[in-house]
C-alpha positions in Angstrom: 4.6 -3.4 -5.2 8.2 -3.2 -5.1 10.5 -0.3 -6.1 8.3 2.3 -4.2 5.3 1.3 -5.9 2.6 3.8 -4.8 -1.4 4.8 -4.8 -2.5 0.6 -5.7 -5.7 -0.4 -4.2 -5.5 -3.9 -3.1 -9.3 -4.7 -2.3 -11.4 -7.7 -1.8 -8.8 -10.1 -2.6 -8.0 -13.6 -1.1 -4.3 -14.7 -0.2 -4.0 -18.4 0.0 -1.0 -20.5 1.0 2.2 -17.7 0.5 4.5 -16.7 2.7 4.3 -12.6 2.5 0.4 -12.0 1.1 1.6 -7.9 1.0 5.4 -6.5 0.3 5.3 -2.7 1.2 8.0 -1.8 -0.4 8.7 1.9 0.5 5.8 2.8 -1.3 3.6 5.5 -0.5 -0.2 6.1 -0.3 -0.6 2.4 -1.0 -4.2 1.0 0.5 -4.9 -2.4 1.5 -8.7 -3.3 2.8 -10.7 -5.9 2.8 -8.8 -8.6 2.5 -8.5 -12.2 3.3 -5.1 -14.2 4.5 -5.5 -17.6 4.7 -2.5 -19.8 5.3 -0.4 -17.0 5.2 2.9 -16.8 7.0 3.1 -13.0 7.2 0.4 -10.7 6.0 2.5 -8.6 4.7 6.0 -6.2 5.3 7.5 -3.7 4.7 10.8 -2.4 3.5 11.9 1.3 4.0 13.9 4.1 2.0 15.2 4.9 5.4 17.8 1.8 5.6 19.7 3.6 3.1 21.6 6.3 2.5 21.5 9.3 -0.8 20.8 8.7 -3.2 18.3 5.4 -2.7 19.0 2.5 -4.9 16.0 2.9 -7.1 15.4 6.6 -7.1 15.9 6.6 -11.1 12.7 4.5 -11.1 10.5 6.8 -8.7 11.5 9.5 -10.8 10.6 7.9 -14.1 7.2 6.5 -12.3 5.8 10.2 -11.2 8.2 12.9 -11.8 8.6 12.4 -15.3 5.2 11.5 -16.1 4.3 14.7 -14.5 6.5 16.7 -16.7 4.8 19.3 -18.9 6.3 19.6 -22.3 4.7 18.8 -26.0 3.8 14.8 -25.3 7.2 13.6 -26.6 10.0 11.9 -24.8 9.7 12.0 -21.0 6.7 14.6 -21.0 3.2 15.1 -21.1 1.0 17.8 -22.5 -0.7 20.1 -19.3 -3.8 19.1 -20.5 -3.3 15.4 -19.8 -1.0 16.0 -16.2 -4.6 18.3 -15.4 -6.8 15.3 -16.4 -4.1 12.9 -14.3 -4.5 15.1 -11.2 -8.2 15.3 -11.3 -8.6 11.9 -11.6 -6.5 10.6 -9.1 -7.0 13.7 -6.8 -10.3 12.2 -6.2 -9.0 9.1 -4.3 -5.7 11.4 -3.1 -6.7 14.6 -2.1 -3.4 15.4 -1.7 -1.5 14.2 -4.6 -0.4 17.5 -6.2 1.9 18.1 -3.2 3.6 14.5 -3.5 7.5 15.2 -4.6 10.7 13.0 -5.2 13.1 15.1 -2.8 15.4 17.4 -5.5 17.4 20.6 -4.5 16.1 24.4 -5.8 17.9 23.3 -9.5 15.3 20.3 -9.8 18.6 17.7 -9.2 17.4 14.5 -7.1 18.7 14.5 -3.3 22.3 12.9 -3.1 23.1 13.6 0.4 21.2 15.4 3.1 21.6 19.3 3.9 21.1 22.0 5.5 19.2 24.2 3.5 18.5 21.9 0.6 17.5 18.4 1.1 17.2 18.6 4.5 16.6 15.8 7.0 12.4 16.8 7.1 12.3 17.0 3.1 14.0 13.9 2.6 12.9 11.5 5.0 10.2 13.4 7.2 7.8 15.1 5.4 4.8 13.1 4.7 4.5 14.2 1.0 8.3 12.9 0.2 8.0 10.1 -1.7 10.8 8.6 0.1 8.6 8.8 3.0 5.8 5.5 3.6 3.2 8.0 4.8 -0.7 7.6 3.8 -0.4 3.4 3.7 -3.7 1.8 4.8 -4.2 -1.9 6.1 -7.6 -2.5 7.7 -10.1 -5.0 7.8 -8.0 -8.0 7.3 -9.3 -11.2 7.9 -6.9 -13.8 8.6 -7.0 -17.4 8.8 -4.1 -19.6 10.4 -2.0 -16.8 9.5 1.0 -14.4 10.9 1.1 -10.7 11.4 2.6 -8.2 9.8 6.7 -8.4 9.9 7.6 -4.5 10.6 11.4 -3.8 9.3 13.9 -4.0 12.0 16.9 -2.5 10.3 15.7 0.9 9.6 17.1 2.6 12.8 13.7 1.9 14.4 11.0 3.4 12.2 9.0 1.1 10.3 5.6 1.7 7.9 3.5 2.1 11.1 5.8 4.9 12.5 4.4 7.3 9.6 0.9 6.0 10.0 -0.4 5.0 13.7 -3.3 3.4 12.5 -1.7 0.9 10.1 -3.0 -2.7 10.6 -6.1 -1.9 12.0 -9.4 -4.2 12.5 -7.5 -7.4 12.2 -9.5 -10.5 13.0 -7.8 -13.9 13.4 -8.8 -17.3 13.7 -7.2 -20.8 13.5 -9.8 -22.3 11.0 -11.2 -21.3 8.0 -14.6 -23.1 9.3 -14.2 -20.6 12.5 -15.5 -17.8 10.2 -17.7 -19.6 8.4 -15.4 -19.4 5.3 -15.8 -21.7 2.5 -12.5 -21.5 0.7 -13.9 -23.5 -2.5 -16.4 -20.6 -3.3 -14.5 -17.8 -1.1 -17.7 -16.7 0.8 -18.6 -16.5 4.2 -21.5 -18.1 5.7 -23.5 -14.9 6.5 -25.7 -16.6 9.6 -23.1 -17.9 11.5 -19.3 -15.9 10.7 -18.5 -14.3 13.7 -17.4 -11.4 11.6 -21.2 -10.2 12.1 -20.2 -8.7 15.3 -16.8 -7.9 14.9 -15.5 -4.3 15.0 -14.8 -2.8 11.5 -17.2 -5.3 9.8 -20.5 -6.1 10.2 -23.6 -7.5 8.6 -23.0 -4.9 5.8 -19.5 -5.8 5.4 -19.9 -9.5 5.3 -23.3 -8.9 2.4 -21.0 -6.7 0.0 -18.1 -9.2 0.2 -20.2 -12.1 -0.7 -22.2 -10.2 -3.3 -18.9 -8.9 -5.1 -16.4 -11.3 -4.2 -15.8 -13.9 -7.2 -13.1 -16.8 -7.9 -13.8 -16.2 -11.5 -11.0 -15.7 -13.5 -8.6 -17.1 -10.6 -6.2 -20.1 -11.3 -4.5 -22.3 -11.6 -6.8 -24.2 -8.8 -5.8 -28.0 -7.9 
């Protein structure tokens, strides 16, 4: 999720033989749930805009992906019609109820913040308000099945803050074992043995979770495979 990509959903995937499974790169409202990580060095890692001074290095990208897309006009150039903007809000508001409140930090004239001030572009507005798209809030990582994989690698050079600072329940219900067999997981099919997997009784999972995974997960279309 590069360049502050936000609002992504990562669900029912197997990450196999990788260095980092997920990259929360300063993003906002990204939800990763119900994924399997096998032979992954780190389940994931984060990088915060808080490591940088204003303007953030890729503020232009964030503006183009969010503000410009929602700029009301006649639909030409970097504008969209009011009808399309409202349609967009209604569609995504079901998944993100507070999406109308999200903003790229700017001053009263609409100019992107280039420094922290006392009345505009304040510390709170830029770096602390959970609706600021520079703040990695509303991010979720939950119900991860880790097989011979490492944990989540939190950033260590952003003045002591990381994605968990803004999302206390981040990386919840992460169950770990050394081998696929210990989970009753078959890498060839991507399925769990519903009779023997310890996920049947694991907090946050259960028999219904295993049943849903086995019914919905498929390796169709994945490749190339050795």
